[in-house]
Backbone as JSON Lines, residues from 0, in Angstrom:
{"i":0,"aa":"X","n":[0.82,-1.17,0.0],"ca":[0.0,0.0,0.0],"c":[0.87,1.25,0.0]}
{"i":1,"aa":"X","n":[1.96,1.22,0.76],"ca":[2.83,2.39,0.8],"c":[3.51,2.64,-0.54]}
{"i":2,"aa":"X","n":[3.86,1.58,-1.24],"ca":[4.45,1.76,-2.56],"c":[3.46,2.42,-3.51]}
{"i":3,"aa":"X","n":[2.22,1.97,-3.46],"ca":[1.18,2.59,-4.3],"c":[0.98,4.05,-3.91]}
{"i":4,"aa":"X","n":[0.96,4.35,-2.62],"ca":[0.82,5.73,-2.15],"c":[2.01,6.57,-2.6]}
{"i":5,"aa":"X","n":[3.21,6.0,-2.55],"ca":[4.41,6.71,-3.01],"c":[4.32,7.04,-4.49]}
{"i":6,"aa":"X","n":[3.86,6.06,-5.28],"ca":[3.71,6.31,-6.72],"c":[2.73,7.45,-6.97]}
{"i":7,"aa":"X","n":[1.61,7.46,-6.25],"ca":[0.64,8.54,-6.41],"c":[1.24,9.88,-6.0]}
{"i":8,"aa":"X","n":[1.98,9.88,-4.9],"ca":[2.62,11.11,-4.41],"c":[3.57,11.68,-5.45]}
{"i":9,"aa":"X","n":[4.42,10.82,-6.03],"ca":[5.4,11.32,-7.01],"c":[4.72,11.77,-8.3]}
{"i":10,"aa":"X","n":[3.66,11.06,-8.71],"ca":[2.93,11.48,-9.91],"c":[2.34,12.87,-9.73]}
{"i":11,"aa":"X","n":[1.9,13.15,-8.5],"ca":[1.26,14.44,-8.22],"c":[2.26,15.52,-7.84]}
{"i":12,"aa":"X","n":[3.52,15.14,-7.66],"ca":[4.55,16.12,-7.33],"c":[4.5,16.59,-5.88]}
{"i":13,"aa":"X","n":[3.9,15.84,-5.01],"ca":[3.8,16.21,-3.6],"c":[5.06,15.8,-2.84]}
{"i":14,"aa":"X","n":[5.36,16.52,-1.76],"ca":[6.59,16.28,-1.0],"c":[6.48,15.06,-0.1]}
{"i":15,"aa":"X","n":[5.36,14.9,0.59],"ca":[5.17,13.8,1.53],"c":[3.94,12.97,1.14]}
{"i":16,"aa":"X","n":[3.93,11.72,1.59],"ca":[2.71,10.91,1.48],"c":[1.73,11.45,2.5]}
{"i":17,"aa":"X","n":[0.53,11.72,2.05],"ca":[-0.51,12.27,2.93],"c":[-1.7,11.33,2.95]}
{"i":18,"aa":"X","n":[-2.68,11.66,3.74],"ca":[-3.87,10.82,3.88],"c":[-4.57,10.57,2.55]}
{"i":19,"aa":"X","n":[-4.59,11.58,1.71],"ca":[-5.27,11.42,0.41],"c":[-4.54,10.39,-0.46]}
{"i":20,"aa":"X","n":[-3.22,10.33,-0.37],"ca":[-2.46,9.34,-1.13],"c":[-2.76,7.93,-0.61]}
{"i":21,"aa":"X","n":[-2.82,7.8,0.71],"ca":[-3.13,6.5,1.3],"c":[-4.54,6.05,0.93]}
{"i":22,"aa":"X","n":[-5.49,6.97,1.01],"ca":[-6.87,6.64,0.68],"c":[-7.0,6.23,-0.79]}
{"i":23,"aa":"X","n":[-6.35,6.96,-1.67],"ca":[-6.4,6.64,-3.09],"c":[-5.67,5.32,-3.37]}
{"i":24,"aa":"X","n":[-4.57,5.06,-2.65],"ca":[-3.83,3.81,-2.83],"c":[-4.69,2.62,-2.42]}
{"i":25,"aa":"X","n":[-5.37,2.74,-1.29],"ca":[-6.26,1.66,-0.84],"c":[-7.35,1.43,-1.87]}
{"i":26,"aa":"X","n":[-7.95,2.49,-2.35],"ca":[-9.02,2.37,-3.36],"c":[-8.5,1.68,-4.62]}
{"i":27,"aa":"X","n":[-7.31,2.05,-5.07],"ca":[-6.73,1.43,-6.27],"c":[-6.46,-0.05,-6.05]}
{"i":28,"aa":"X","n":[-5.89,-0.4,-4.9],"ca":[-5.56,-1.79,-4.63],"c":[-6.8,-2.65,-4.48]}
{"i":29,"aa":"X","n":[-7.84,-2.13,-3.86],"ca":[-9.09,-2.88,-3.71],"c":[-9.74,-3.09,-5.07]}
{"i":30,"aa":"X","n":[-9.74,-2.08,-5.91],"ca":[-10.36,-2.24,-7.23],"c":[-9.59,-3.23,-8.08]}
{"i":31,"aa":"X","n":[-8.26,-3.27,-7.94],"ca":[-7.46,-4.24,-8.69],"c":[-7.72,-5.66,-8.21]}
{"i":32,"aa":"X","n":[-7.96,-5.84,-6.92],"ca":[-8.17,-7.2,-6.4],"c":[-9.51,-7.76,-6.86]}
{"i":33,"aa":"X","n":[-10.4,-6.92,-7.35],"ca":[-11.7,-7.37,-7.83],"c":[-11.62,-7.85,-9.27]}
{"i":34,"aa":"X","n":[-10.53,-7.51,-9.97],"ca":[-10.39,-7.89,-11.37],"c":[-10.09,-9.37,-11.49]}
{"i":35,"aa":"X","n":[-10.5,-9.96,-12.6],"ca":[-10.25,-11.38,-12.83],"c":[-10.14,-11.63,-14.33]}
{"i":36,"aa":"X","n":[-9.35,-12.62,-14.67],"ca":[-9.26,-13.02,-16.07],"c":[-10.4,-13.96,-16.45]}
{"i":37,"aa":"X","n":[-11.06,-14.52,-15.44],"ca":[-12.13,-15.49,-15.68],"c":[-13.48,-14.79,-15.69]}
{"i":38,"aa":"X","n":[-14.33,-15.19,-16.61],"ca":[-15.7,-14.7,-16.61],"c":[-16.52,-15.43,-15.56]}
{"i":39,"aa":"X","n":[-16.21,-16.71,-15.37],"ca":[-16.93,-17.55,-14.42],"c":[-16.15,-17.63,-13.12]}
{"i":40,"aa":"X","n":[-16.68,-17.06,-12.02],"ca":[-15.98,-17.02,-10.74],"c":[-16.47,-18.08,-9.77]}
{"i":41,"aa":"X","n":[-17.22,-19.08,-10.23],"ca":[-17.69,-20.13,-9.33],"c":[-16.55,-21.07,-8.97]}
{"i":42,"aa":"X","n":[-16.72,-21.8,-7.84],"ca":[-15.69,-22.72,-7.37],"c":[-15.49,-23.85,-8.38]}
{"i":43,"aa":"X","n":[-14.25,-24.24,-8.52],"ca":[-13.89,-25.32,-9.44],"c":[-13.29,-26.48,-8.67]}
{"i":44,"aa":"X","n":[-13.17,-27.63,-9.35],"ca":[-12.52,-28.79,-8.75],"c":[-11.01,-28.62,-8.85]}
{"i":45,"aa":"X","n":[-10.3,-28.58,-7.73],"ca":[-8.85,-28.39,-7.8],"c":[-8.13,-29.61,-8.31]}
{"i":46,"aa":"X","n":[-7.13,-29.41,-9.1],"ca":[-6.24,-30.48,-9.58],"c":[-6.99,-31.56,-10.34]}
{"i":47,"aa":"X","n":[-8.15,-31.28,-10.88],"ca":[-8.89,-32.24,-11.67],"c":[-9.49,-33.39,-10.87]}
{"i":48,"aa":"X","n":[-9.55,-33.25,-9.55],"ca":[-10.12,-34.3,-8.7],"c":[-11.63,-34.36,-8.86]}
{"i":49,"aa":"X","n":[-12.16,-35.55,-8.8],"ca":[-13.6,-35.73,-8.87],"c":[-14.19,-35.5,-7.48]}
{"i":50,"aa":"X","n":[-15.42,-35.02,-7.47],"ca":[-16.14,-34.83,-6.23],"c":[-16.53,-36.18,-5.65]}
{"i":51,"aa":"X","n":[-16.45,-36.39,-4.31],"ca":[-16.89,-37.65,-3.73],"c":[-18.39,-37.87,-3.94]}
{"i":52,"aa":"X","n":[-18.77,-39.13,-4.14],"ca":[-20.19,-39.46,-4.4],"c":[-20.98,-39.58,-3.13]}
């Protein structure tokens, strides 16, 4: 999170990391964690194992 806040701070030309940088960094990281390459997000069978009968 601090690295993301640092990147935002330097992009904006600010001297110190401030609350707004931290808040924006958290928002960016949370939105990225919601992204997925899969359209289908349902649980799958791991390692090709069959479900017990």
